[in-house]
C-alpha positions as CSV (number, residue, x, y, z in Angstrom):
1,X,-10.9,-11.1,-18.5
2,X,-9.5,-9.9,-15.0
3,X,-12.0,-10.0,-11.9
4,X,-11.0,-7.4,-9.5
5,X,-13.1,-7.7,-6.2
6,X,-13.7,-4.3,-4.3
7,X,-13.1,-2.7,-7.8
8,X,-14.7,0.5,-7.1
9,X,-12.9,1.1,-3.6
10,X,-10.0,3.0,-2.8
11,X,-7.1,0.8,-3.9
12,X,-9.5,-1.1,-6.4
13,X,-10.7,1.8,-8.5
14,X,-6.9,2.9,-9.3
15,X,-6.0,-0.8,-10.1
16,X,-9.2,-0.9,-12.6
17,X,-8.1,2.3,-14.1
18,X,-4.4,0.9,-14.5
19,X,-5.5,-2.6,-16.0
20,X,-7.8,-0.6,-18.5
21,X,-5.0,1.8,-19.5
22,X,-2.7,-1.3,-20.4
23,X,-5.6,-2.9,-22.4
24,X,-6.9,-5.3,-20.2
25,X,-10.6,-6.5,-20.1
26,X,-12.0,-5.9,-16.5
27,X,-15.0,-6.8,-14.3
28,X,-15.2,-4.8,-10.9
29,X,-17.4,-5.9,-8.0
30,X,-18.9,-3.5,-5.6
31,X,-21.2,-4.2,-2.7
32,X,-22.6,-1.4,-1.0
33,X,-20.6,1.6,-2.5
34,X,-22.3,3.4,-5.1
35,X,-19.6,6.0,-5.9
36,X,-17.7,6.2,-9.2
37,X,-14.7,7.7,-9.3
38,X,-14.4,10.3,-12.2
39,X,-11.4,8.8,-13.6
40,X,-13.5,5.5,-14.6
41,X,-16.7,7.4,-15.4
42,X,-16.0,7.0,-19.1
43,X,-14.5,3.8,-19.2
44,X,-15.6,0.4,-20.5
45,X,-15.8,-2.5,-18.0
46,X,-18.2,-4.4,-16.2
47,X,-19.6,-3.8,-13.0
48,X,-21.3,-6.4,-10.6
49,X,-22.8,-6.0,-7.2
50,X,-21.5,-8.9,-5.1
51,X,-21.1,-9.6,-1.5
52,X,-18.2,-11.8,-1.5
53,X,-19.3,-13.5,1.7
54,X,-22.1,-15.1,0.0
55,X,-21.2,-18.5,-1.0
56,X,-22.4,-18.4,-4.5
57,X,-22.5,-14.8,-6.0
58,X,-18.9,-14.5,-6.8
59,X,-18.9,-18.1,-8.6
60,X,-21.8,-16.7,-10.9
61,X,-19.7,-13.6,-11.8
62,X,-17.0,-15.8,-12.6
63,X,-18.7,-18.0,-14.9
64,X,-20.9,-15.4,-16.5
65,X,-17.8,-13.3,-17.5
66,X,-15.6,-16.1,-18.2
67,X,-12.7,-14.9,-15.6
68,X,-9.3,-15.8,-16.4
69,X,-7.7,-14.4,-13.4
70,X,-8.8,-12.7,-10.0
71,X,-7.2,-9.6,-8.0
72,X,-8.9,-9.8,-4.5
73,X,-8.9,-6.4,-2.9
74,X,-12.2,-6.3,-0.8
75,X,-11.5,-5.2,2.8
76,X,-13.8,-5.0,5.6
77,X,-14.6,-1.8,7.3
78,X,-11.9,-1.2,9.9
79,X,-13.2,-1.0,13.6
80,X,-16.7,-1.0,12.4
81,X,-17.5,-4.6,12.9
82,X,-17.7,-7.1,15.8
83,X,-15.1,-9.6,15.9
84,X,-17.3,-12.4,14.8
85,X,-18.7,-10.4,11.9
86,X,-15.1,-9.2,11.1
87,X,-13.9,-13.0,11.0
88,X,-17.1,-14.0,9.1
89,X,-16.6,-11.4,6.2
90,X,-12.9,-12.0,5.9
91,X,-12.7,-15.7,5.9
92,X,-15.7,-16.4,3.8
93,X,-14.8,-14.0,1.2
94,X,-11.4,-15.4,1.1
95,X,-12.6,-19.0,0.7
96,X,-15.3,-17.8,-2.0
97,X,-12.7,-16.0,-4.0
98,X,-10.6,-19.0,-4.1
99,X,-13.2,-21.3,-5.0
100,X,-14.8,-19.3,-7.5
101,X,-11.3,-19.2,-9.2
102,X,-10.9,-23.0,-8.9
103,X,-14.4,-23.7,-10.6
104,X,-13.6,-21.1,-13.3
105,X,-10.0,-22.4,-14.0
106,X,-8.2,-19.5,-13.5
107,X,-4.4,-19.5,-13.5
108,X,-3.8,-16.8,-10.9
109,X,-5.4,-15.1,-7.8
110,X,-3.5,-12.2,-6.4
111,X,-4.6,-11.4,-2.8
112,X,-4.1,-8.0,-1.1
113,X,-1.8,-8.5,2.0
114,X,-0.2,-5.5,4.1
115,X,2.9,-4.1,5.0
116,X,1.4,-4.3,8.4
117,X,2.5,-8.1,8.4
118,X,5.9,-6.8,9.4
119,X,4.6,-6.0,12.6
120,X,7.3,-6.8,15.4
121,X,10.2,-6.7,13.1
122,X,12.7,-4.5,14.7
123,X,14.2,-2.8,11.6
124,X,13.7,-2.5,8.1
125,X,14.2,-2.9,5.0
126,X,11.4,-5.4,5.3
127,X,12.0,-8.4,3.0
128,X,9.5,-11.1,1.5
129,X,11.5,-13.8,3.0
130,X,11.8,-12.3,6.7
131,X,10.6,-14.6,9.5
132,X,7.4,-12.9,11.2
133,X,5.7,-13.3,14.4
134,X,2.9,-15.5,14.6
135,X,0.6,-13.3,16.4
136,X,-1.5,-10.4,15.0
137,X,-1.4,-7.3,17.2
138,X,-4.5,-5.9,15.4
139,X,-7.0,-7.2,12.7
140,X,-5.4,-6.1,9.7
141,X,-2.2,-7.8,10.6
142,X,-4.1,-10.8,11.9
143,X,-6.3,-11.5,8.6
144,X,-3.6,-10.6,6.3
145,X,-0.9,-13.3,7.7
146,X,-4.3,-15.8,7.6
147,X,-4.8,-14.9,4.0
148,X,-1.2,-15.6,3.1
149,X,-0.9,-18.9,4.9
150,X,-4.2,-20.2,4.0
151,X,-4.4,-18.7,0.5
152,X,-1.0,-20.1,-0.5
153,X,-2.0,-23.6,1.1
154,X,-5.1,-23.3,-1.3
155,X,-3.1,-22.7,-4.1
156,X,-0.7,-25.7,-3.7
157,X,-3.9,-28.0,-3.4
158,X,-5.5,-26.8,-6.3
159,X,-2.7,-25.9,-8.7
160,X,-3.9,-22.3,-8.8
161,X,-0.9,-19.7,-8.5
162,X,-1.8,-17.5,-5.5
163,X,0.2,-14.4,-5.0
164,X,0.2,-12.4,-1.9
165,X,0.4,-8.4,-2.6
166,X,2.2,-6.9,0.7
167,X,0.8,-3.2,0.3
168,X,2.6,-0.5,2.0
169,X,0.7,2.6,3.6
170,X,-1.3,3.8,0.5
171,X,-2.8,7.3,0.5
172,X,-4.1,9.7,-2.2
173,X,-7.6,10.4,-3.9
174,X,-10.9,8.0,-3.4
175,X,-9.5,7.2,0.2
176,X,-12.1,8.1,2.6
177,X,-12.0,6.6,6.1
178,X,-9.8,9.5,7.1
179,X,-7.6,7.3,9.3
180,X,-4.1,8.2,7.8
181,X,-2.7,11.7,8.3
182,X,-2.0,12.5,4.7
183,X,-6.0,12.1,3.8
184,X,-6.7,14.5,6.6
185,X,-4.0,17.0,5.6
186,X,-5.2,17.1,2.1
187,X,-8.9,17.3,3.1
188,X,-8.1,20.0,5.3
189,X,-6.2,22.4,2.8
190,X,-8.9,21.8,0.1
191,X,-11.5,23.0,2.6
192,X,-9.1,26.2,3.6
193,X,-9.2,24.8,7.5
194,X,-6.3,24.2,10.0
195,X,-4.7,20.8,9.4
196,X,-4.9,18.0,10.0
197,X,-8.4,17.3,10.4
198,X,-8.7,15.1,13.7
199,X,-8.4,11.3,13.6
200,X,-11.6,9.7,14.0
201,X,-10.3,7.9,17.3
202,X,-9.2,11.2,18.7
203,X,-5.4,10.3,19.0
204,X,-2.8,12.9,18.1
205,X,-0.6,12.9,15.1
206,X,3.3,13.1,15.5
207,X,5.7,14.8,13.5
208,X,8.4,12.1,13.9
209,X,6.0,9.1,13.2
210,X,7.6,7.2,9.9
211,X,6.2,4.8,7.5
212,X,6.6,3.4,3.9
213,X,4.3,5.6,2.2
214,X,3.0,4.8,-1.2
215,X,0.7,6.9,-3.5
216,X,-2.2,4.9,-4.7
217,X,-1.5,5.4,-8.5
218,X,1.9,4.1,-7.8
219,X,0.5,1.2,-5.7
220,X,-2.0,0.5,-8.6
221,X,0.8,-0.1,-11.1
222,X,2.8,-2.3,-8.8
223,X,-0.7,-4.5,-8.5
224,X,-0.9,-4.7,-12.5
225,X,2.6,-5.4,-13.1
226,X,2.6,-8.4,-10.6
227,X,-0.7,-9.8,-11.6
228,X,-0.3,-9.4,-15.3
229,X,3.3,-10.6,-15.5
230,X,3.6,-13.6,-17.6
231,X,6.0,-15.5,-15.2
232,X,6.6,-14.9,-11.4
233,X,9.4,-16.2,-9.5
234,X,8.0,-15.5,-6.2
235,X,4.7,-15.8,-4.4
236,X,4.9,-12.9,-2.4
237,X,5.6,-9.2,-3.4
238,X,6.1,-6.1,-1.5
239,X,4.4,-3.0,-3.2
240,X,5.8,0.3,-1.4
241,X,7.3,3.4,-1.8
242,X,10.5,1.8,-1.1
243,X,11.4,5.0,1.3
244,X,9.8,6.2,4.5
245,X,8.1,9.4,5.0
246,X,7.6,11.1,8.6
247,X,4.8,13.4,9.7
248,X,7.0,16.2,9.3
249,X,7.4,15.3,5.7
250,X,3.9,15.5,5.0
251,X,3.3,18.6,6.7
252,X,5.9,20.1,4.6
253,X,4.4,18.9,1.4
254,X,0.9,20.3,2.4
255,X,2.3,23.7,2.9
256,X,3.9,23.5,-0.5
257,X,0.7,22.3,-2.0
258,X,-1.3,24.9,0.1
259,X,0.8,27.7,1.1
260,X,-0.5,29.6,4.4
261,X,-2.1,26.4,5.8
262,X,-1.7,26.2,9.3
263,X,-0.3,22.5,10.5
264,X,0.2,21.3,13.9
265,X,1.6,18.2,14.9
266,X,2.8,16.8,18.3
267,X,6.6,16.7,18.4
268,X,8.7,13.6,18.5
269,X,7.3,9.9,17.7
270,X,4.0,8.3,19.0
271,X,3.3,4.7,20.0
272,X,2.3,3.7,16.5
273,X,5.8,4.9,15.0
274,X,7.3,1.5,13.3
275,X,10.8,1.9,14.6
276,X,14.0,2.2,12.7
277,X,14.0,2.4,8.9
278,X,10.4,1.2,8.2
279,X,10.8,0.7,4.5
280,X,9.7,-2.1,2.2
281,X,12.4,-3.7,-0.1
282,X,11.3,-3.5,-3.6
283,X,14.0,-5.9,-5.4
284,X,11.2,-8.4,-6.5
285,X,9.0,-6.1,-7.7
286,X,11.2,-3.8,-9.3
287,X,12.5,-6.9,-11.4
288,X,9.0,-6.5,-13.0
289,X,9.7,-3.0,-14.1
290,X,8.0,-1.3,-11.1
291,X,9.3,2.4,-10.2
292,X,7.5,4.7,-7.8
293,X,6.7,7.8,-9.7
294,X,5.1,10.0,-6.9
295,X,7.1,11.3,-4.0
296,X,5.5,12.9,-0.9
297,X,5.5,16.5,-2.6
298,X,4.1,15.9,-6.0
299,X,1.7,13.3,-4.3
300,X,0.2,16.0,-2.1
301,X,-0.2,18.1,-5.1
302,X,-2.0,15.8,-6.9
303,X,-4.3,14.8,-4.2
304,X,-5.1,18.4,-3.2
305,X,-5.8,19.3,-6.8
306,X,-8.2,16.3,-7.0
307,X,-10.0,17.7,-3.9
308,X,-10.2,21.0,-5.1
309,X,-11.7,19.7,-8.6
310,X,-14.8,19.0,-6.6
311,X,-14.1,15.2,-5.8
312,X,-15.6,14.2,-2.5
313,X,-12.8,11.9,-1.5
């Protein structure tokens, strides 16, 4: 039985779907989210309402369901918490999940890290064995680096196999915070509006900004392949698209998915651009059978169709 924390969230819900499709028994946790993606509505799996920052709840779930492994995908809402509360929820959640795994006697815990961990690296491809800067320029980079160091240390001391999943820039159905360009293009197209919808922080989008983009269905498959592999040769795995896409690429894709839509992006690159060749090296995960299926064009077509079918996110 696999426990997926944040299992009804963006990446979590697709990961649950992938695990179920491949025949795994799953328990998904949720906290405040009441949504149920349509692709999970008729599936058989357990759901538990859990605050992973609470010291006992996740342990009780692990015992109740006789959990054999854990995928920790819970994330705090970006930019909505004070520094102290963000720290409390992230770090309490991490130790509670690790300790629940120890008490339940699980063999493997997979922890969601992020491609943001490569911040400060001048050029890709980004490899898992690259040296990284110590500081974190923003909360995601800081917490994910901490997760990797402390999670693997905990695993060394307890004998649990702790695996870190460095996940790329994910986009697609069920994403709801509207921070990434792909989501705001797709939602604008589904509503018949000029694209993209504005960023929550009001900053402009640039045609030349590039990133390693991974469609969420591919991301879920990568997570499943790593977590369920009988044997792993590494403790850290990149899960990305293996190629970069620019704002202009996404703009072209939305015009194909929704002909006639008006798209306006700022020319050139902005301050958030990741530099030269910002791609993730996928050699390690590819050895497990991972092959991204969705490119920018077919991913955008799938995303827009999902929204036009009446799905809120």
